[in-house]
N, C-alpha and C positions, 0 to 999 in steps of 0.2 A: 586414088590407088587403083591399080588395074585388077582385073579378075584373075590374072596370073599370080601365083604365089608358090613358094616352096613349102610353106607351113602345111603340115599334115601329109607330106609326100615323101617318097623314097626315090632317090636318084643314084645311078652309077656314074661316077666321074672318072673319065679316062684322061690321064695327064700325059703331056708330051714327053715325059721322061720314062714312060712305061708303067708307072704306078697306077693302080686302079682302086678306087674307094667306093664303098656303098654308104650313102648318107641317108639317115632316117631323121626327118625334121619333125619335131613335136607339133601337134595341132595348133598350139598357141604361139609357135615360132620362137620360143625362148631357149630351147635346147636342141642339140644335134647329137645323134649317136652315129659315129663313123667307124667303119671297119675296113682294114686294108685287105683287098682281095688278091692283088698281085703286086709284087715289088719286094724290096729288102725286108720290110716289116710285116710281111704277110701274116694274117691272123691277129694283128694288133687291133684293139678296139677301145673306144673311150666315149663317154658321154660328156659333153662340154656345154657351158653356158654360151649362148649365141647372142650377138648384138647385130641387129639387122635394120636396114632402111631401104625403102624403094626410092631410087634416085632417078627413075624414068619409067615409062610404061614397060613393065616386064623386066626391068633392070634393077637388080638388088645388090647392095653391098652388105657382106656378112663378115664379121670378125669374131675371132675366138683365141683363147690362150689354152694350150694343151699342157698336160702334166709334165712331159719331159722337157719343158721350157721352150717349146715351139710356139710361135705366134703366127697365125694364118689370117689373111684377109682375102676374100673371094669377091669378084665382081661377076655375078651370074646374070646372063642375058637369056631369060627363059624363052623368049620368042624364037631365038636362033639355037637354043640349047648349047651355048658356049660358055666358057668360064675363063677368066684371067685370075690367077692366084699368086699372091705374094706370101712367101714363107720365110721366116727368120728363126734361126736356132744356133745354139752353141756347138762348137766343135773343139777339138784339142788345140786348134790354131786360132781360136777366137770365134766371134759371132759371124755367121754366114747368112746372106740374104739371097733369095732365089725368086725369079719371076717365071711363071709357067702358064701355059694355055692348055685347054682341054675341051672335051665335049661331055654333055650330060645326056643320059638316057633314063626315062622312067623305068623303075625296077618293078 
């Protein structure tokens, strides 16, 4: 395991669709508290159980299920401070899946 980790840290995640989140990762790496800072759901926040694994030096896969039925998987490359995110959620027309990219900044 690398010396890089998201556990115990706070990051701002800027997504390519204009949404901005602040994520506070528990010191033990088992939960994430995220808050929407910019975008349609501004002010929304939630604490979720986090499933994580280091898949390369400074490269982490993180997955979670949120209350409104959204499933999110992030691939965080802490060395480059970049993220690839997969989100899936229900809409009135059925389930929608989205792939996004973004950047991380320590908060």
